[in-house]
C-alpha positions as CSV (number, residue, x, y, z in Angstrom):
1,X,30.6,-8.1,52.9
2,X,31.5,-4.5,52.0
3,X,31.0,-2.8,48.8
4,X,34.2,-1.5,46.9
5,X,35.1,0.3,43.9
6,X,38.6,0.1,42.3
7,X,39.8,2.4,39.5
8,X,43.1,1.5,37.8
9,X,45.0,3.0,35.1
10,X,46.8,0.9,32.4
11,X,49.6,1.8,29.9
12,X,47.7,3.3,26.8
13,X,49.9,1.2,24.3
14,X,48.8,-2.1,25.5
15,X,47.2,-4.8,23.2
16,X,43.7,-6.1,23.7
17,X,45.4,-9.6,25.0
18,X,47.3,-7.8,27.6
19,X,44.3,-5.7,28.7
20,X,42.3,-8.7,28.9
21,X,45.0,-10.6,30.9
22,X,45.0,-7.8,33.5
23,X,41.1,-7.6,33.9
24,X,40.6,-11.3,34.1
25,X,43.4,-11.6,36.8
26,X,41.3,-8.8,38.7
27,X,38.1,-10.8,38.3
28,X,39.9,-13.9,39.2
29,X,41.0,-12.6,42.6
30,X,37.6,-11.5,43.6
31,X,36.0,-14.8,42.6
32,X,38.8,-16.7,44.5
33,X,38.1,-14.8,47.6
34,X,34.4,-15.4,47.6
35,X,33.7,-11.8,46.2
36,X,31.1,-10.9,43.7
37,X,32.0,-8.6,40.6
38,X,29.1,-6.4,39.6
39,X,30.7,-4.2,37.0
40,X,33.9,-3.7,34.9
41,X,33.7,-0.7,32.7
42,X,36.6,0.5,30.2
43,X,36.5,4.3,30.5
44,X,39.0,4.5,27.6
45,X,42.1,6.3,27.0
46,X,42.4,9.7,29.0
47,X,45.1,12.4,29.3
48,X,46.9,12.1,32.7
49,X,47.3,15.1,35.1
50,X,51.1,14.5,35.0
51,X,53.1,11.8,33.6
52,X,53.4,8.5,35.1
53,X,56.5,6.2,34.2
54,X,56.7,8.4,31.1
55,X,53.2,7.9,29.8
56,X,51.0,11.1,29.4
57,X,47.9,9.0,28.8
58,X,46.3,6.1,30.4
59,X,43.5,3.6,29.9
60,X,41.2,3.8,32.9
61,X,39.1,0.8,34.2
62,X,36.4,0.9,36.7
63,X,35.5,-2.2,38.8
64,X,32.8,-2.4,41.4
65,X,32.4,-5.5,43.5
66,X,31.7,-6.7,47.2
67,X,34.4,-8.5,49.3
68,X,36.4,-8.4,52.4
69,X,39.6,-6.8,53.5
70,X,41.7,-9.9,52.5
71,X,40.3,-9.5,48.9
72,X,41.3,-5.9,48.8
73,X,44.7,-6.5,50.1
74,X,45.3,-9.3,47.4
75,X,43.8,-7.3,44.6
76,X,46.0,-4.2,45.5
77,X,49.1,-6.6,45.8
78,X,48.5,-8.0,42.4
79,X,47.8,-4.6,40.7
80,X,51.1,-3.2,42.5
81,X,53.1,-6.2,41.1
82,X,51.7,-5.9,37.4
83,X,54.2,-3.4,35.2
84,X,51.1,-2.6,32.9
85,X,49.3,-0.8,35.8
86,X,50.2,2.7,36.3
87,X,48.0,3.6,39.3
88,X,45.1,2.1,41.1
89,X,42.7,3.3,43.8
90,X,40.2,1.4,46.0
91,X,37.6,2.9,48.1
92,X,35.1,1.5,50.4
93,X,31.4,2.6,49.4
94,X,29.5,0.6,51.8
95,X,28.0,3.5,54.0
96,X,27.4,5.7,50.8
97,X,23.8,5.8,49.4
98,X,23.2,4.2,45.9
99,X,23.4,6.5,43.2
100,X,20.9,6.1,40.6
101,X,21.5,7.6,37.1
102,X,19.4,10.6,36.4
103,X,16.8,10.2,33.6
104,X,17.1,12.6,30.9
105,X,14.0,14.7,30.2
106,X,13.2,15.1,26.7
107,X,11.8,18.8,26.4
108,X,9.6,19.6,23.2
109,X,9.8,23.0,21.7
110,X,7.3,25.3,22.9
111,X,5.5,25.7,19.6
112,X,4.8,21.9,19.6
113,X,3.4,22.1,23.1
114,X,1.1,25.0,22.2
115,X,-0.2,23.3,19.4
116,X,-0.7,20.2,21.2
117,X,-2.7,22.1,23.9
118,X,-4.7,23.6,21.0
119,X,-5.5,20.2,19.6
120,X,-6.6,18.7,22.8
121,X,-9.0,21.8,23.4
122,X,-10.5,21.2,20.0
123,X,-10.8,17.6,20.7
124,X,-12.6,18.1,24.0
125,X,-15.0,20.6,22.5
126,X,-15.8,18.1,19.8
127,X,-16.5,15.4,22.1
128,X,-18.8,17.6,24.2
129,X,-20.7,18.7,21.0
130,X,-21.0,15.0,20.1
131,X,-22.1,14.2,23.7
132,X,-25.1,16.9,23.4
């Protein structure tokens, strides 16, 4: 099985029921073709680079799954036939290395760091005096 990413753009004014029907259809196609869906993210409404079907904005969805070429063909066919979908793009990511989200470092202000060093030095001196 190969790894795939699909991003599709829906019309921005769709109701929650319409959005849910499109996303469940995509997940049903994946499960019916013995694929495995790992992630379905709603990226929200964003401004498009150019109007598509007289829409200046679109609701973006990200779909990460494993499957074969027949699954991709059927998923793209169903997205193409659905009028609620403005655009879609599927990419094979099998050969790409796994990306891990970088951890954010929390930097303390320098004054806190200097004070902490002084406290540690004082505790070390106190410990040496107690040991003697």
